[in-house]
N, C-alpha and C positions, 0 to 999 in steps of 0.2 A: 231246474232242472238246465245244466250247464249248455251251450251252444257247440256242436261241433260240425265244424266244416267236413262238408265229401269229400273223400278223395278223387281226384282226376281221374278217371279213366278215360280207358285207350282211345273209347269211342268217341269222347268230347275233346281229346286232342286232336283225333282224326278230322272232324268236323269243321273246329278252326283252321285246321294247316288247310282244308280245301278250298275256305272263304278266301283267306291270305293267299292260293295259287290263283282261284278266279280271279279278284280282282288285281293280282299283279297282269295276268292275261288279259283284263281287260284293260288296264293301263298301257301295256305293251302294243293291244290292237288301235286305241287310241289316235296314241304318240306313229302308230303306221299311218291312218290313215289321213294325221295332219300332216305327215313329211308328204303323201301321197296329195295333200289339196295342195299344199302350196308349192309343188313342181305341175297342179295341173297346169295350161294353157290357159289363157284368158276368157275363150269362145268356151271353154269347159264350167270355167266356177262363175262364169255370169247369169248363166238361168238360176240360182242358185241364190244371188245377192238379194237383201231385203232391209228396207228402210228400216229406220228406227225413229218416228217419230211420235211424236203425246199424239193421246186420243184427243181428235177434235170432237167435244161432247156435242155442241151446239149444232155443227153439221150433221152427228146423227140424228138428234131429234128432230131437224128439219127433213132427213132422208127418208126416218119413220112416218113423218105428217104428209111424206111428196105423193109419190105415186100409191103408194098401198090406199089411203080414203080416196083417190079418184079413179081408183078401179073400184072400191066396193060402192059408189056412188051407182058407177057405172052397170055394176049388178042390182044393185037394188033398183032402179028407172029401167032397167031393162034392154039400155044402148051401149051394151061390148062393145061395140070397133068404136065410139067414138071415147069410149073408159077407155082402150089399148092405146088409140094412139095417142092422152091428151097423158097418160101412165109411162109411155115411151119419152114423151118431150120431157116429163119430171125426171126421168132417171138421166137424159143426158144433163137435164141441169145440174142435180146430182151429183155427176162426175165431173163439172165444171164447178163446182161450189167450194171453190181455194180458199185457203186463208187471208184476210185481208181487210179493207173496211167494207162496210156497208153499202158506199159508193163505187169503190172497185169491184165490187161484187154485180154491179149492175152493169159491167163491162164486161166482165167473164162470163158471164151466164145470159145476159140480155143479147150482146151481137151474135155468139154460139145459136141460139135461138132463133134469130130471124131469120140468120142462114139457114136451118133447119127444116123452115117452118116453107121460106121458098122450094128448097129441094120438096117437100111432102108437097107443096103445088106442081112443080114441073112434074115430079113422076107421075103423079095424081093424072096428071092431063096428056101426058106420052101416053099412060094405058090406054086410055079412053080415045086417044086418036090414031094411034097406031097398031093397027090387028096383032105383027107379029114379034115378038119378044127378040127375034134377034136382030132388030135397029136399035136395041139396046147394048151393042157393042160398041160401034163408031160412038155414042150418047158418051157412051160411060168414059169411052177415051178419052173424049176432049174434054169433060171435065175433069177427070182423073188426071190430065196434066195440065189444068189450072190450080185444081188441089192441090195435089204435089209440091208444087212451085211455091204458093203462098205459105206452105206449111215453112220455111225459111224467114219470115218476117216477123214472128213472135208469139208466142201462146194464143193469143187471146183468136186471131183471125188464124191460127192453124186450129183451132177446135172450131173455126166455124166454118173452113174450106174442109176439114174433114167431116162434121155435120152435113153440110150441102150436099157431099157426094153421099154416104149413108143413106140418109132420110131420100133424099131422088131414086138411090135404088131399091131400098123397100117399098117405097108408095110405088115405083114401074113394076112390082110385083105382088105383092100382098095384096090378095081383094078383102079390103072394109068396105060395108058401105059407104054410101055418102059422096056427097060430090068434091069436089078438088078441092074448094075452098074450102067447107067443112072442113074436111081433115088437117088443112093447114092451120087452119083456128083454130081446132082442138089441141094442135101438137104446141101451136103458141100458148093454147091456154096453157098447157099442163107445163110449160116452162115457167110463165108469168105466176104461178103457183105459188113454185118454189123460191123464186125472188121476192113473191109477198112475204113468204115466211124468213126469208134472210133480213128483209127491212123493218118487218114486225117483231119479230122476237128476238128482244134485247137480253142483255146482263140482269139481273135485278139490281146488283149496285154499280151505278156507274160513277165511273172517276172523272175529275175533272170540268166538268161540265158540259160545254157546244164539243162537239168534233172529238168526240172519246177516241174513235176509231184512226184519224189520224194523227192524235196526241201522242197514241199508244207505239203506232208506226216512226213517229221523232225519236221518240224515246228508244227504243228498240234503238235508234243508229248509234245515242250515248250509253245505253250499254252493250252495244258492239265494240265501238273503241273502248269500252274500260275493260271491255277482254280481251282487243288487242295490245291493249299497255302490257296489260298483267303477262299477257303471252309472249309478251318480249325475251329472246332468251332461253326460247324454252321449243321444245318439239311441235308446238302445235302453232307457233308465231306465222305462218303463212297461211292454216286454213283458219286464223280468226282474221288475217289482213283479208282473206278472201270474203268472208259473211260480213264484216262492215263495209264491203260492197256492194254486198247485195243489200246489205237493210236500206246502204243510201240509197238504189235504185226504187226499194220495196215504199218508201215513203217520199218518194220524190213525184211517183206515182200515183199516191193518195191525195195528195194535195193538188197536182194537176189536173186527176179526173172530179177533182170538190171545183178546180175552175170554170171546168166544161161544161159541166153539169150545172153551174150556178154563174154564168157569167156576168148576174148582175151583181153580185156580191165581192167584184174585184176590191173594195173599199170595204168590205169587211173587217170589225177591226181584228174578230180573233182569230182569222183567216191568217189576214197580213204579219199578224206576231209569232204565229205559229210557221210562216213562211221565213219570216227573219231569223227561228230558232234554228230551220232546218238547214239556210244558210251557213249558221254561225257553226254549226256541227260540221258542216263542208271543211269549214278553214281550220276546225281543230283537226280533221283528218285530215289533210295538207300537212298541218304542223307535225302530226302523231306520225306520217309515213319514215320523217327521217330521222323519227327516235327509232323506227323498228328498224331503219337499214344501219343503225352501228351497231344494234345486235349483242347491245347490252343487256343483265337483269336492270327492268329501272324500279326506284323505288316505290314504294306501295301507296304514297302519298299521291304521283301523276294519277292514278285510277279511280281515286275520290272523288275527284273533281266531277268524271264527269258521271260517275255513281249520281251523285248529287244534283245535278242538271237533268238524268232523267227522270229521278225520280219529282223533280217540281215539273216538268211538262206534264205527267201522269196526274199527276194532282191540282195544275196551276196554282200552288203555295211558292212562297218565292225559296229558292237552291241554300239559301243560309250561306257559314262561313267556305269560304274556296280554299283549299291548300296556298299559304304562301306560297312564293314565286320561290325559286331559289335556281337563276339561272347559272350554269357551270358551262355549257356550250352552246353554238349559233343555234341548234336543233330545241336546247331545250329552254332558250330564248324566246322560239318563238311560237312554242307549246305554252307558254307562260305568258305569251301578248296576247297570242287566239285565248286563254282561258278568262282573263282577263276584260279581253272583249265580249264573250260571252255572260260573263257577269252581270257587266254591263249592260247587253242584251235583255236576257233573265230580269233588270230592273225594270225597264220599261213595263207599262204597261197597254201601251198605245204603241201604233207601228210608228217610227221615226220618220218615213216618209210618205201620210196617209195618202189611200188610193192608188198606192203601186203595191201588184201583188210581188209579191218578194217570196222569192225558192232559187231553188240551182238549173240554171238551164240542163237540161236531160238530153237536147240534140244541138251542138254548139255546131254540126257542119252542116245545118241546116241555118243558120241565119249567120248574118254578117262575121268576120272577124274583126278582131281589133287591128286599126293601122300597124300597115306592115308585119302583120300576124298572116296564117294559114289563110286561105281564100278558102268559102264553101263551095261541096262537091255537092253529085248529087246525092237526092235520097240515098240513105243505107238500105232504106228496104223495097227502093225501087230497083236498086244496082240488084240487091240480093234475088227477086221475081223473076229478073229477066238474067239472071246470072249464069257463071254454069253449075252451080251449085240448084238454082232454081229450077237450070234443067232438066239436070239429073236428078233430081228428087221428083219432078211433075214423070217424068219419061220413067222412073218406078214406078210409079203411084198408077199411071196409067198403062204399062204391059202387065200388069200382075190382076188391077182389075178388070182390063177388056178381054186377057187372057180366060178369067173367070168367068164372067156372063158365057162367055163364045162354048168354055166346056160346061158347062151348067144347062147349057138350051138341051141337049138329049139327052142329059142324066135325069132333070128333074124338068116339069111342067111348075107342078103347084107350088116348090120351094126355090125355085131358079134363083131369086134374089139373093139365097145364104150366101153363098158362095160368092160372088163379087163382095157381098157390102163384108164377110171373113176378110176376104182379101184386101180392101180399104185398109183395116184397121192394121194388119200385123204389115203393111209395106209400108203405111205411114211413118217419115224417116224420121221423127223426132221421138222414137220412143221406146228407141235402143237398138241393139244389135237385132239384123236380121234372123239370123237360129237363133236367139234365148228369144226373140217374142215368138217363134214359129213353135218351138219348145212349150211353152207356158203355157199358149191359147190350148196346143192340144190338153194338155193336162188338163186344166181349167175347164175345159169343155166336159172331158171324160169325170171326171171327179161330177162336175154340173148335171149332166144326165143322169148318170146314176143318182144324185139325191134327189132328182124330180121324181124319177123313175119309181123310189123308193114311196116318195110322199105320195105318188098315185095310187098305188097297192096300197096304203096305210089310212090314204085319210079318203073323206068321199061329202058330195055337197058341193053347192056352188060357192060359197062361203071361202074354202081353206086356201084358193091364189090369193085370196087377198090379204089373208094371214103371211101368207108367205110372202106374197111383193111389200109387205109393212116390213117385216123384220131384216129381208134384204136388201130394201131401200135403206133401212138406218144403217147396215155391213158396210156400204158401199163409200164411206168417207174413210174406213180404218180400210177399207180392202186396197187401198191405192198402192199402199206399202210394198204388193208383189202383183205383176202381170196374171200369173196365176191364179191368186186369189181374187184378182177384181174378174179375171175370166169364167170362174167359179162362180160368183157373186152377180154376176149379171147374166149368164146363163138360165140359172134357175127364176132371177127375174122373167130373164123374158119368154121362157117357157110360160110361164105363170099367165103374163098377156097372150101370149097365145091357144094356152088351153081357155081362157076367157072366153078367148073369139069364137072358139067352139073347134079349132085342130087338137084332136085328143090325144092325137099318135106322130105328133110332130118330135118327141125327143132322141125315135132312133134315128130320122131324116138329120136332124140337127148334127150329132155324132159325125155319120158318115160327108157331109155336105163339108167341114168345119177337116175331117181330114183331105181332101179332095182339096180347098182351098191353101190348107198347109201346103199339100205337096206341089203345087201352082206357085206359089210366091218362093218356096226355097227353092227351085229351079227357075222361074222367069226374074225373081228379083237380084239373087245373085247373077244370074246373066250382063243384068244391069249394071251389078256394080262390078264386074270385072272385066267392063269397058274398059275404065279409068282407077285399077282400086287404089284408095287413099287420096283420088283427084280434089274432094269434093274438101278434106280438110289443109290439103296445101293450100287450097282458093284461100277459104277463110281465114287459114294462119296470114297471108298472103295482106289478107284487108284491114287485120289487124296490127300489125307492124306497121302500112300506111297511116292508122289512125295513132298509133305510137310515136311517127316519125311529125306528124302536126304538133302531139301536146312536148315533145324535144323541143324543135322549135320556138313554140311558144315559151316553155320554160328557160329556155337558155337567153332568152332573149335580157335586152339591159334594161329599167326602171328604175325608178326613185325606190332607193331603200327605203325602211322603216325606220325612224330613231334606234342606234345601238345602246345601249345603257350602259354604263361604267361596272367594272367589279362590284357586284355587293349593293348597287344601286336597285331602286324597286324597279321595278320592267311598270311603264303606263301604259293604258290601253291604247291602241292606233285609231285611226279613223277607219270606216269604215270600209268594206273592200270595193276600190275599183269595178269596173264594168271588166278591166283588163282582168284583174283576180276572178271573178266570175268565171269568165272565156276559160281561164286557163287551169279552173278547176271543173270546167264541165269536160276538159280534152282530156284531162286527167281521167277521169269517170267511164269517160267514151271508151280511153285505152281498156280503162280493166275490162269493164264491158268486151269487147270484140276480142280480148286475150282470153276472158274467160269461156263463151261461147265456142268460143274453137278448142277452148282444152275440152270443154262438155265432148266437141263432136270428135278430140281424138279419141277420146276413151271410149266413145261407142265405138268407133273402129277397130280400135286396137281390139275389142272385145269379140271382131268375125273372124272366118275363117282365114288362115293364114295368105290363104293364097288370094284372098279378100281385100284385105285389110291398109295395103300398099305402105308397109314400111309405117303407117301410123304412128305403132308407140312407138317406134325411134323419135317423135315429134313433140311429146312429153315434155323429156328436159328443153327442149330449143323452148317450147311455150313458158316454161316456169322461168331460163333464161332473160326471155323478154320481157317476162312482167319483175324482172328483175332491173332490168333497165327504166320501166317507167319509174318504180321507185328510187331509183338510181336520180335521176331530173326530177323528181320529185323532190328529195335531198339540196338536191343543186339549184333549185329554186329558190328554196328555203334561207340558201345561205350568201345566195343574191339579194333577199328580202331583208337579212340582218348584215348588208354591208358587205360581204365578199365584191370583189370585183369579178363583170359575169365576164365568160369567157368572149375572146374574139370575135368579130362576126367570121373569119374564115375558119376560127378553131369548129364553131357552132355549125357550118355549114358542112364541113367534114363530118360531122356525128351522124347528122343527120344523114348526108346522102351514101353512108355507108348502112343508114337501117331503108332508106330507097333501094340499095345494092340487095339485099335480104329478101325483100317483096318482090324487084324482078328475079329473083332466082327461084322465090316459092312459084310463082307466077309461069316463069319459060321454062325450068328446068327440070327434071325428074327426077323421082327420088334416090334413085343409081347414078348420078351426076352428082345431085347437093343430096346428101342423105342429112339425116334428122344430127348425125352425131356433128357432121361439118356447118350447119348451120348455128348447134349449141356453140359451136369454139369462137363462130365472127362473133357471135351474141356475147357472150360473154367475155371476150376481148372488147368491145361496146363498149360493156358494164363496165368497164376495170375501166376505161379511160375516162369513163362519162362521171366514175365515185372520183378522179384526179381532177377533175374540171372544177376549177373554183374553191379552195381545199379553204378550211373554216377561218385561219390563219391570215389569208389576203385579204384585207383591209382598202377600200381606196383610201388613196391618201389624199 
């Protein structure tokens, strides 16, 4: 029987028209929301930022095997208090379980763990000797002042200072059985358990033999270099160059940690060879910066060389044939020479100078400078702790924590420590804008309390908190993508600890105390920011410009040029880099690092309330101009190394003096007198003069 199509009914046409109308309205609504999102101020958009990172499956496994099993052992043996303290130690160690080598993990986890154990000991002794909790107010103010100041020194010491403050607060107010030494030992044992998991659990397939983690870190430098070369002339070139600098810092940290943990292995062949390859990567990066400054898309062959070198570092095999040199400009000639020097380095299976540790100096300001170069200054960390930024950070944390402790005394006697503990996490300066942290903290706590309350209704028995601890411990490495998600996971995990310790009605109090702490931080924290809005950004920017000034002086100094090949002649590998070359490269990296830290701080300040950010958003273009100054100085240094005449000493001194003047204006003038656009104009003009210094065609006669 022949098939006939059904006639289209008015009802069918009506449903299709309704579907089209609905889709059109949804598209219009999405467009309107996108427009509103684009014009929304940064302090509104920042709480919704989400980091997109791959799932760290090894850390997820360690988190699942961390706090949960420790809590299970305590439930099985009837020692709930010891299990809670050990679980807290494992939880905080999981928060600090960052990507990196196994040896860097010892510092990232071990140093904060020792500080946290010290806080447990001090807080427990305080609770035994001092009858009134009111004495905690001046104690927390003093410790908060130190903790906030130390936050400017770096992530490891910042985490250690925060664990010291938080665990001292918890131990002073949380009633757990045991002596102070026993509780501190339980906390340290929990952190040591997770650290042991990190050291023991390795990938099933290891590539490259010994130093697999360090090899991966050095290989990432070559991969990041290849990515930066491929991005030249494209929109992502600046971001690729910044990722290259970060990869260099991570690799140097990995090798430095190995030397610190194994001081007797300084003559180790594998470590020395890997250090030479990192130094070679630094030389390649310096030559590549000159190519990046040209701004033209590069041939694909340039990126193939670093890719093959990265694979050779990972596997321990020879890199094979590298791209043939085709030098057309001083920048490409310098890169080809550095690539051939890398080929010679990779051809060696033993270090060129046995017994000497090869690496790139990471802190050039701590060592003696080259003759006629910049003189060493005080430690950057020491200047940061006792400088304006350290004082402001310390005051912010101290005021918030002490105010929280004072407000908590009349509100609650059993859980008074929750308010200052929450205030400590919120006031921590290096976790993001204050308003964004507060909103996300409250939202995550509400969701965590609701989720845990539902679990208490559905579940029964003594073992379900253990299962919750296993699940939430596994989620901690993933939850770092967003502060609200991290707060949700930690809230559920902490409530499972408290439930195991016998406090079954703590969820409601946790929500109330979090709301009070958020209100305190919004008021007290913003009052400290309002005293000098944007001052910490300008001080950090000024320090970065001072470091840039030192690098410019070193980069423009006269030195023996490398042999310049004739047109069409093959480029021969030069001599290994001298001490002056290593110092210059270390100064360049120090300048990039300081400017990067200032940029992160400016991004954070730009997302504060408009009355508190102090025009920090106007400094971002000026920071980009300062980074361009470092790039131009590197390109000029490469031209000088290829035979271009160095600038006259008077000209180099004038360029450095202009940078010193910019730093002085940042330190002494306010944002109204020297705004971001004015600073950007000065730095852009300086960059243009620096690019015109020692042109490529200027050869010594």
